[in-house]
N, CA, C and O of each residue as an XYZ file, in Angstrom:
660
protein
N      -3.252      6.143    -22.948
C      -3.293      5.012    -22.041
C      -4.541      5.030    -21.150
O      -5.191      3.994    -21.009
N      -4.896      6.162    -20.549
C      -6.082      6.158    -19.682
C      -7.374      5.777    -20.412
O      -8.315      5.280    -19.794
N      -7.414      6.009    -21.717
C      -8.630      5.738    -22.484
C      -8.988      4.252    -22.511
O     -10.169      3.904    -22.494
N      -8.008      3.391    -22.553
C      -8.290      1.955    -22.647
C      -7.851      1.163    -21.422
O      -8.084     -0.045    -21.360
N      -7.236      1.799    -20.468
C      -6.641      1.073    -19.345
C      -7.679      0.341    -18.495
O      -7.427     -0.781    -18.053
N      -8.829      0.947    -18.261
C      -9.861      0.301    -17.433
C     -10.312     -1.023    -18.051
O     -10.478     -2.017    -17.345
N     -10.508     -1.031    -19.367
C     -10.912     -2.268    -20.038
C      -9.787     -3.309    -19.990
O     -10.037     -4.500    -19.802
N      -8.567     -2.847    -20.160
C      -7.422     -3.753    -20.095
C      -7.323     -4.389    -18.704
O      -7.104     -5.596    -18.591
N      -7.482     -3.593    -17.657
C      -7.411     -4.113    -16.289
C      -8.537     -5.119    -16.054
O      -8.317     -6.145    -15.411
N      -9.727     -4.842    -16.561
C     -10.829     -5.800    -16.406
C     -10.471     -7.139    -17.043
O     -10.748     -8.192    -16.469
N      -9.862     -7.105    -18.215
C      -9.450     -8.347    -18.884
C      -8.375     -9.068    -18.077
O      -8.409    -10.290    -17.934
N      -7.426     -8.307    -17.553
C      -6.349     -8.896    -16.750
C      -6.917     -9.544    -15.487
O      -6.516    -10.649    -15.121
N      -7.843     -8.863    -14.824
C      -8.449     -9.408    -13.605
C      -9.212    -10.687    -13.927
O      -9.134    -11.661    -13.178
N      -9.947    -10.690    -15.030
C     -10.665    -11.904    -15.452
C      -9.675    -13.039    -15.704
O      -9.893    -14.169    -15.267
N      -8.587    -12.734    -16.407
C      -7.581    -13.754    -16.702
C      -6.955    -14.290    -15.416
O      -6.836    -15.502    -15.241
N      -6.554    -13.384    -14.512
C      -5.911    -13.819    -13.263
C      -6.886    -14.553    -12.347
O      -6.482    -15.450    -11.608
N      -8.158    -14.182    -12.387
C      -9.163    -14.903    -11.594
C      -9.325    -16.329    -12.110
O      -9.504    -17.265    -11.331
N      -9.262    -16.482    -13.421
C      -9.398    -17.812    -14.026
C      -8.097    -18.609    -13.936
O      -8.121    -19.840    -13.942
N      -6.966    -17.915    -13.851
C      -5.647    -18.559    -13.814
C      -4.813    -17.975    -12.662
O      -3.823    -17.285    -12.905
N      -5.207    -18.248    -11.425
C      -4.551    -17.603    -10.283
C      -3.059    -17.922    -10.136
O      -2.334    -17.186     -9.466
N      -2.607    -18.990    -10.746
C      -1.184    -19.315    -10.641
C      -0.307    -18.266    -11.334
O       0.907    -18.247    -11.132
N      -0.909    -17.400    -12.144
C      -0.161    -16.351    -12.845
C      -0.105    -15.029    -12.065
O       0.568    -14.090    -12.491
N      -0.798    -14.952    -10.942
C      -0.848    -13.694    -10.181
C       0.553    -13.242     -9.789
O       0.912    -12.084    -10.001
N       1.337    -14.136     -9.224
C       2.661    -13.748     -8.734
C       3.543    -13.206     -9.859
O       4.130    -12.133     -9.715
N       3.643    -13.921    -10.965
C       4.526    -13.460    -12.050
C       4.021    -12.157    -12.655
O       4.819    -11.294    -13.021
N       2.704    -12.006    -12.763
C       2.157    -10.772    -13.315
C       2.458     -9.585    -12.401
O       2.914     -8.539    -12.865
N       2.205     -9.746    -11.118
C       2.413     -8.639    -10.173
C       3.889     -8.265    -10.095
O       4.222     -7.081    -10.077
N       4.772     -9.250    -10.048
C       6.214     -8.958     -9.993
C       6.624     -8.196    -11.255
O       7.405     -7.248    -11.179
N       6.109     -8.599    -12.398
C       6.387     -7.876    -13.641
C       5.858     -6.452    -13.599
O       6.535     -5.517    -14.027
N       4.650     -6.292    -13.085
C       4.042     -4.959    -12.974
C       4.878     -4.064    -12.057
O       5.091     -2.890    -12.360
N       5.342     -4.611    -10.956
C       6.156     -3.823    -10.023
C       7.485     -3.397    -10.658
O       7.994     -2.315    -10.366
N       8.044     -4.246    -11.525
C       9.291     -3.894    -12.208
C       9.090     -2.739    -13.183
O      10.014     -1.968    -13.443
N       7.873     -2.627    -13.720
C       7.562     -1.575    -14.690
C       6.932     -0.341    -14.056
O       6.456      0.542    -14.769
N       6.922     -0.268    -12.730
C       6.233      0.812    -12.023
C       6.723      2.171    -12.517
O       7.927      2.427    -12.522
N       5.812      3.037    -12.930
C       6.226      4.364    -13.430
C       6.800      5.231    -12.307
O       6.349      5.177    -11.163
N       7.794      6.021    -12.662
C       8.445      6.854    -11.659
C       8.250      8.348    -11.919
O       8.505      9.167    -11.036
N       7.807      8.702    -13.106
C       7.703     10.124    -13.435
C       6.313     10.573    -13.859
O       6.093     11.764    -14.080
N       5.380      9.651    -13.976
C       4.044     10.012    -14.433
C       3.014      9.726    -13.341
O       2.758      8.570    -13.004
N       2.434     10.781    -12.800
C       1.436     10.636    -11.746
C       0.221      9.875    -12.279
O      -0.334      9.028    -11.578
N      -0.191     10.166    -13.501
C      -1.358      9.481    -14.075
C      -1.118      7.979    -14.193
O      -1.972      7.176    -13.819
N       0.043      7.607    -14.712
C       0.346      6.179    -14.864
C       0.480      5.499    -13.501
O       0.008      4.378    -13.313
N       1.113      6.169    -12.569
C       1.281      5.580    -11.237
C      -0.080      5.375    -10.569
O      -0.294      4.372     -9.888
N      -0.989      6.316    -10.763
C      -2.346      6.186    -10.241
C      -3.039      4.971    -10.846
O      -3.704      4.211    -10.142
N      -2.880      4.793    -12.150
C      -3.480      3.625    -12.816
C      -2.886      2.328    -12.279
O      -3.612      1.360    -12.055
N      -1.576      2.302    -12.073
C      -0.926      1.104    -11.540
C      -1.432      0.798    -10.128
O      -1.664     -0.363     -9.790
N      -1.601      1.832     -9.307
C      -2.118      1.628     -7.944
C      -3.501      0.980     -7.983
O      -3.775      0.034     -7.245
N      -4.357      1.496     -8.844
C      -5.705      0.942     -8.959
C      -5.670     -0.501     -9.448
O      -6.450     -1.337     -8.993
N      -4.761     -0.789    -10.377
C      -4.645     -2.154    -10.885
C      -4.166     -3.108     -9.789
O      -4.714     -4.197     -9.624
N      -3.151     -2.694     -9.051
C      -2.638     -3.531     -7.955
C      -3.742     -3.797     -6.938
O      -3.910     -4.928     -6.482
N      -4.490     -2.765     -6.585
C      -5.590     -2.934     -5.627
C      -6.618     -3.924     -6.158
O      -7.145     -4.731     -5.394
N      -6.907     -3.876     -7.436
C      -7.868     -4.806     -8.048
C      -7.358     -6.241     -8.021
O      -8.134     -7.180     -7.841
N      -6.072     -6.404     -8.198
C      -5.483     -7.749     -8.179
C      -5.504     -8.320     -6.764
O      -5.789     -9.503     -6.575
N      -5.206     -7.490     -5.777
C      -5.150     -7.983     -4.394
C      -6.484     -8.496     -3.887
O      -6.516     -9.320     -2.972
N      -7.574     -8.034     -4.453
C      -8.879     -8.475     -3.966
C      -9.408     -9.691     -4.724
O     -10.545    -10.108     -4.502
N      -8.602    -10.264     -5.612
C      -8.975    -11.529     -6.241
C      -9.062    -12.568     -5.132
O      -8.210    -12.594     -4.244
N     -10.044    -13.393     -5.170
C     -10.357    -14.299     -4.057
C      -9.442    -15.523     -3.944
O      -9.809    -16.497     -3.287
N      -8.297    -15.496     -4.550
C      -7.331    -16.602     -4.445
C      -6.288    -16.247     -3.390
O      -5.178    -15.819     -3.706
N      -6.669    -16.433     -2.146
C      -5.871    -15.987     -1.007
C      -4.411    -16.470     -1.052
O      -3.495    -15.679     -0.825
N      -4.193    -17.740     -1.338
C      -2.831    -18.279     -1.312
C      -1.951    -17.619     -2.360
O      -0.776    -17.353     -2.106
N      -2.502    -17.353     -3.525
C      -1.718    -16.718     -4.585
C      -1.467    -15.251     -4.270
O      -0.373    -14.742     -4.516
N      -2.456    -14.577     -3.735
C      -2.311    -13.166     -3.391
C      -1.289    -12.996     -2.264
O      -0.520    -12.035     -2.270
N      -1.273    -13.905     -1.311
C      -0.325    -13.818     -0.187
C       1.121    -13.809     -0.664
O       1.986    -13.221     -0.015
N       1.386    -14.454     -1.788
C       2.757    -14.526     -2.313
C       3.293    -13.154     -2.718
O       4.507    -12.956     -2.769
N       2.401    -12.205     -3.006
C       2.852    -10.898     -3.491
C       2.643     -9.774     -2.487
O       2.930     -8.617     -2.795
N       2.155    -10.084     -1.309
C       1.862     -9.026     -0.334
C       3.096     -8.201      0.031
O       3.024     -6.973      0.075
N       4.213     -8.852      0.289
C       5.404     -8.114      0.720
C       5.882     -7.151     -0.374
O       6.040     -5.963     -0.091
N       6.118     -7.608     -1.602
C       6.576     -6.632     -2.606
C       5.533     -5.557     -2.920
O       5.891     -4.403     -3.158
N       4.259     -5.918     -2.923
C       3.220     -4.927     -3.216
C       3.173     -3.862     -2.126
O       3.105     -2.672     -2.434
N       3.207     -4.262     -0.876
C       3.108     -3.269      0.185
C       4.411     -2.497      0.390
O       4.390     -1.399      0.948
N       5.530     -3.042     -0.043
C       6.762     -2.235     -0.077
C       6.590     -1.108     -1.094
O       6.998      0.027     -0.848
N       5.988     -1.427     -2.232
C       5.738     -0.405     -3.246
C       4.718      0.618     -2.739
O       4.868      1.817     -2.977
N       3.708      0.156     -2.059
C       2.716      1.074     -1.487
C       3.388      2.006     -0.488
O       3.076      3.196     -0.445
N       4.305      1.480      0.314
C       5.060      2.328      1.241
C       5.863      3.390      0.499
O       5.932      4.537      0.940
N       6.469      3.015     -0.623
C       7.211      3.991     -1.436
C       6.276      5.056     -1.992
O       6.627      6.234     -2.044
N       5.091      4.639     -2.404
C       4.121      5.603     -2.930
C       3.689      6.591     -1.854
O       3.465      7.769     -2.133
N       3.577      6.108     -0.636
C       3.171      6.982      0.471
C       4.207      8.061      0.750
O       3.849      9.200      1.050
N       5.472      7.718      0.656
C       6.521      8.652      1.053
C       7.261      9.260     -0.134
O       8.286      9.916      0.047
N       6.755      9.050     -1.335
C       7.387      9.625     -2.515
C       7.216     11.135     -2.563
O       6.663     11.742     -1.645
N       7.694     11.724     -3.634
C       7.673     13.177     -3.780
C       6.303     13.730     -4.156
O       6.044     14.916     -3.956
N       5.432     12.898     -4.693
C       4.144     13.379     -5.184
C       3.052     13.285     -4.110
O       2.710     12.196     -3.649
N       2.523     14.428     -3.730
C       1.410     14.448     -2.771
C       0.175     13.795     -3.390
O      -0.619     13.172     -2.685
N       0.013     13.935     -4.694
C      -1.137     13.339     -5.382
C      -1.079     11.813     -5.281
O      -2.102     11.173     -5.038
N       0.093     11.231     -5.461
C       0.237      9.773     -5.353
C       0.021      9.335     -3.913
O      -0.618      8.311     -3.670
N       0.540     10.085     -2.963
C       0.319      9.755     -1.550
C      -1.178      9.758     -1.253
O      -1.683      8.865     -0.573
N      -1.877     10.753     -1.758
C      -3.321     10.847     -1.528
C      -4.056      9.678     -2.194
O      -4.959      9.094     -1.596
N      -3.675      9.341     -3.417
C      -4.288      8.207     -4.112
C      -4.030      6.904     -3.362
O      -4.915      6.056     -3.248
N      -2.818      6.753     -2.855
C      -2.464      5.546     -2.113
C      -3.290      5.450     -0.832
O      -3.821      4.389     -0.505
N      -3.391      6.546     -0.123
C      -4.175      6.550      1.119
C      -5.656      6.320      0.860
O      -6.369      5.836      1.740
N      -6.122      6.655     -0.321
C      -7.536      6.423     -0.642
C      -7.851      4.925     -0.720
O      -9.016      4.531     -0.665
N      -6.825      4.101     -0.845
C      -7.055      2.648     -0.850
C      -7.674      2.186      0.470
O      -8.382      1.179      0.506
N      -7.409      2.916      1.546
C      -7.964      2.563      2.856
C      -9.481      2.779      2.916
O     -10.117      2.407      3.902
N     -10.058      3.369      1.883
C     -11.512      3.563      1.815
C     -12.199      2.438      1.050
O     -13.428      2.385      0.996
N     -11.424      1.550      0.468
C     -11.968      0.431     -0.306
C     -12.151     -0.765      0.642
O     -11.173     -1.309      1.155
N     -13.396     -1.163      0.867
C     -13.694     -2.237      1.835
C     -13.023     -3.556      1.468
O     -12.541     -4.264      2.352
N     -12.984     -3.901      0.180
C     -12.338     -5.148     -0.223
C     -10.836     -5.097      0.055
O     -10.250     -6.078      0.513
N     -10.224     -3.957     -0.223
C      -8.798     -3.782      0.047
C      -8.525     -3.844      1.546
O      -7.546     -4.447      1.986
N      -9.404     -3.210      2.326
C      -9.273     -3.258      3.785
C      -9.381     -4.693      4.298
O      -8.680     -5.075      5.235
N     -10.236     -5.462      3.701
C     -10.398     -6.855      4.128
C      -9.108     -7.651      3.889
O      -8.722     -8.477      4.716
N      -8.452     -7.400      2.765
C      -7.154     -8.045      2.511
C      -6.169     -7.638      3.602
O      -5.426     -8.477      4.111
N      -6.158     -6.360      3.962
C      -5.251     -5.903      5.016
C      -5.618     -6.497      6.368
O      -4.732     -6.850      7.147
N      -6.902     -6.613      6.657
C      -7.324     -7.214      7.941
C      -6.840     -8.653      8.049
O      -6.298     -9.057      9.078
N      -7.035     -9.421      6.988
C      -6.656    -10.836      7.014
C      -5.142    -11.031      7.082
O      -4.668    -12.075      7.531
N      -4.394    -10.039      6.643
C      -2.935    -10.181      6.556
C      -2.205     -9.064      7.304
O      -1.096     -8.685      6.929
N      -2.822     -8.543      8.353
C      -2.265     -7.361      9.028
C      -0.884     -7.599      9.624
O      -0.087     -6.665      9.706
N      -0.585     -8.810     10.037
C       0.722     -9.066     10.646
C       1.863     -8.991      9.631
O       3.014     -8.754      9.999
N       1.538     -9.194      8.362
C       2.534     -9.055      7.295
C       2.591     -7.608      6.817
O       3.674     -7.056      6.619
N       1.426     -6.996      6.633
C       1.324     -5.687      5.998
C       1.710     -4.538      6.925
O       2.442     -3.636      6.520
N       1.229     -4.563      8.151
C       1.453     -3.426      9.052
C       2.937     -3.084      9.254
O       3.292     -1.907      9.180
N       3.814     -4.061      9.506
C       5.226     -3.695      9.697
C       5.872     -3.075      8.451
O       6.847     -2.332      8.561
N       5.332     -3.378      7.284
C       5.889     -2.825      6.047
C       5.440     -1.383      5.847
O       6.252     -0.522      5.510
N       4.155     -1.114      6.050
C       3.567      0.184      5.723
C       3.645      1.173      6.887
O       3.682      2.384      6.671
N       3.670      0.667      8.101
C       3.617      1.535      9.286
C       4.681      2.631      9.295
O       4.339      3.786      9.550
N       5.948      2.331      9.031
C       6.957      3.411      9.073
C       6.635      4.553      8.097
O       6.855      5.722      8.416
N       6.123      4.218      6.929
C       5.764      5.259      5.958
C       4.623      6.114      6.472
O       4.652      7.337      6.341
N       3.613      5.475      7.057
C       2.487      6.229      7.606
C       2.937      7.130      8.758
O       2.536      8.290      8.843
N       3.762      6.592      9.628
C       4.210      7.362     10.794
C       5.041      8.561     10.336
O       4.902      9.660     10.873
N       5.902      8.344      9.342
C       6.723      9.429      8.805
C       5.826     10.516      8.198
O       6.060     11.709      8.394
N       4.799     10.085      7.462
C       3.869     11.049      6.860
C       3.117     11.829      7.934
O       2.904     13.035      7.808
N       2.724     11.133      8.978
C       1.982     11.757     10.068
C       2.787     12.902     10.684
O       2.244     13.943     11.053
N       4.070     12.679     10.778
C       4.934     13.668     11.411
C       5.384     14.785     10.465
O       5.629     15.908     10.905
N       5.491     14.484      9.179
C       6.181     15.427      8.305
C       5.352     16.025      7.172
O       5.736     17.057      6.620
N       4.244     15.419      6.815
C       3.508     15.939      5.661
C       2.720     17.178      6.045
O       2.110     17.225      7.113
N       2.731     18.178      5.178
C       2.103     19.458      5.484
C       0.631     19.534      5.064
O      -0.123     20.343      5.605
N       0.228     18.718      4.129
C      -1.137     18.781      3.616
C      -2.145     18.306      4.662
O      -2.011     17.215      5.216
N      -3.137     19.123      4.921
C      -4.181     18.775      5.890
C      -4.972     17.558      5.420
O      -5.322     16.694      6.224
N      -5.253     17.490      4.136
C      -6.002     16.354      3.581
C      -5.232     15.059      3.802
O      -5.799     14.056      4.236
N      -3.946     15.087      3.503
C      -3.125     13.883      3.677
C      -3.016     13.537      5.152
O      -3.051     12.358      5.504
N      -2.887     14.518      6.018
C      -2.853     14.256      7.456
C      -4.116     13.523      7.903
O      -4.047     12.578      8.689
N      -5.259     13.958      7.401
C      -6.529     13.311      7.756
C      -6.588     11.882      7.224
O      -7.064     10.979      7.912
N      -6.104     11.678      5.999
C      -6.098     10.332      5.415
C      -5.136      9.410      6.164
O      -5.423      8.228      6.350
N      -4.001      9.949      6.590
C      -3.046      9.166      7.390
C      -3.692      8.766      8.711
O      -3.551      7.628      9.158
N      -4.392      9.694      9.325
C      -5.082      9.397     10.585
C      -6.085      8.254     10.383
O      -6.162      7.346     11.211
N      -6.841      8.296      9.307
C      -7.817      7.236      9.009
C      -7.099      5.901      8.828
O      -7.519      4.884      9.379
N      -6.006      5.910      8.046
C      -5.265      4.668      7.790
C      -4.687      4.110      9.093
O      -4.774      2.909      9.347
N      -4.106      4.970      9.905
C      -3.517      4.498     11.161
C      -4.607      4.003     12.116
O      -4.408      3.028     12.840
N      -5.735      4.666     12.112
C      -6.847      4.227     12.946
C      -7.354      2.849     12.491
O      -7.707      2.009     13.319
N      -7.386      2.629     11.200
C      -7.778      1.312     10.679
C      -6.799      0.242     11.170
O      -7.213     -0.835     11.597
N      -5.507      0.544     11.108
C      -4.507     -0.404     11.593
C      -4.680     -0.663     13.087
O      -4.573     -1.803     13.538
N      -4.944      0.385     13.848
C      -5.158      0.242     15.279
C      -6.336     -0.691     15.554
O      -6.257     -1.548     16.435
N      -7.411     -0.529     14.815
C      -8.583     -1.389     15.005
C      -8.324     -2.825     14.544
O      -8.921     -3.762     15.074
N      -7.444     -2.999     13.567
C      -7.143     -4.345     13.072
C      -6.364     -5.159     14.096
O      -6.650     -6.333     14.328
N      -5.368     -4.507     14.705
C      -4.475     -5.242     15.602
C      -3.807     -4.247     16.560
O      -2.710     -3.756     16.294
N      -4.477     -3.963     17.660
C      -4.003     -2.967     18.624
C      -2.614     -3.319     19.157
O      -1.743     -2.454     19.244
N      -2.413     -4.569     19.508
C      -1.135     -4.981     20.091
C       0.028     -4.737     19.120
O       1.059     -4.187     19.507
N      -0.143     -5.143     17.876
C       0.900     -4.936     16.878
C       1.098     -3.442     16.617
O       2.232     -2.978     16.499
N       0.013     -2.700     16.527
C       0.095     -1.258     16.304
C       0.915     -0.591     17.407
O       1.805      0.210     17.120
N       0.626     -0.908     18.643
C       1.344     -0.300     19.762
C       2.810     -0.712     19.775
O       3.681      0.100     20.085
N       3.086     -1.966     19.441
C       4.467     -2.434     19.367
C       5.238     -1.695     18.263
O       6.372     -1.266     18.472
N       4.616     -1.553     17.094
C       5.260     -0.835     15.988
C       5.493      0.629     16.349
O       6.525      1.200     15.997
N       4.547      1.229     17.041
C       4.692      2.624     17.473
C       5.883      2.765     18.412
O       6.720      3.650     18.232
N       5.960      1.888     19.417
C       7.091      1.935     20.361
C       8.419      1.738     19.630
O       9.377      2.471     19.875
N       8.476      0.758     18.740
C       9.713      0.488     18.004
C      10.117      1.668     17.128
O      11.292      2.032     17.070
N       9.135      2.265     16.444
C       9.438      3.383     15.561
C       9.944      4.581     16.365
O      10.940      5.202     15.993
N       9.270      4.903     17.450
C       9.684      6.037     18.285
C      11.053      5.759     18.905
O      11.894      6.654     18.984
N      11.276      4.518     19.345
C      12.575      4.152     19.900
C      13.690      4.296     18.880
O      14.758      4.820     19.198
N      13.457      3.844     17.673
C      14.466      3.957     16.613
C      14.704      5.419     16.256
O      15.839      5.830     16.015
N      13.638      6.192     16.223
C      13.746      7.619     15.926
C      14.566      8.335     17.005
O      15.426      9.158     16.688
N      14.304      8.025     18.272
C      15.061      8.631     19.372
C      16.520      8.210     19.340
O      17.404      9.027     19.597
N      16.782      6.954     19.031
C      18.167      6.476     18.954
C      18.904      7.184     17.803
O      20.081      7.523     17.927
N      18.211      7.397     16.705
C      18.821      8.095     15.569
C      19.163      9.534     15.915
O      20.209     10.044     15.513
N      18.285     10.185     16.656
C      18.526     11.579     17.063
C      19.712     11.688     18.019
O      20.488     12.641     17.951
N      19.844     10.698     18.916
C      20.913     10.779     19.911
C      22.257     10.323     19.344
O      23.300     10.631     19.920
N      22.249      9.604     18.238
C      23.485      9.140     17.602
C      23.513      9.528     16.138
O      23.515      8.642     15.283
N      23.534     10.819     15.806
C      23.566     11.210     14.385
C      24.880     10.780     13.752
O      25.944     10.888     14.363
N      24.792     10.301     12.545
C      25.986      9.812     11.842
C      26.558     10.884     10.951
O      27.564     10.656     10.280
């Protein structure tokens, strides 16, 4: 699969760029097929999703932001440190960051809890540094929302500690 996947993704991106009305159905289908046991395949899917999100058809891309970033949140907090690291590397892609900047009010509430959980619990120094970069990017995008999400997350965490079920 890795041998031909890059060419396949290029063809898919060309097709979706020419036919943006298909972005939503393609992405929803891709999310349904998301690999759960193969780090290599999951890495390829992450790269493909990132490539689709930067297609310049804003209205079509907006339709898939919620399910895509829910999946990104799952990738961040999954069992694989390699997938978490690959996911966090998306914050180094300027085009991907631009999509997040333009849509931060939708994306931040979805991804923030995963980042905050990683910040507190992940042992890898590399991942800690990548989480710091991602959270700093969010802070620069929308300080008010970032601070509100931080307060809400800490409040919910404290309430959970005081009322264990």
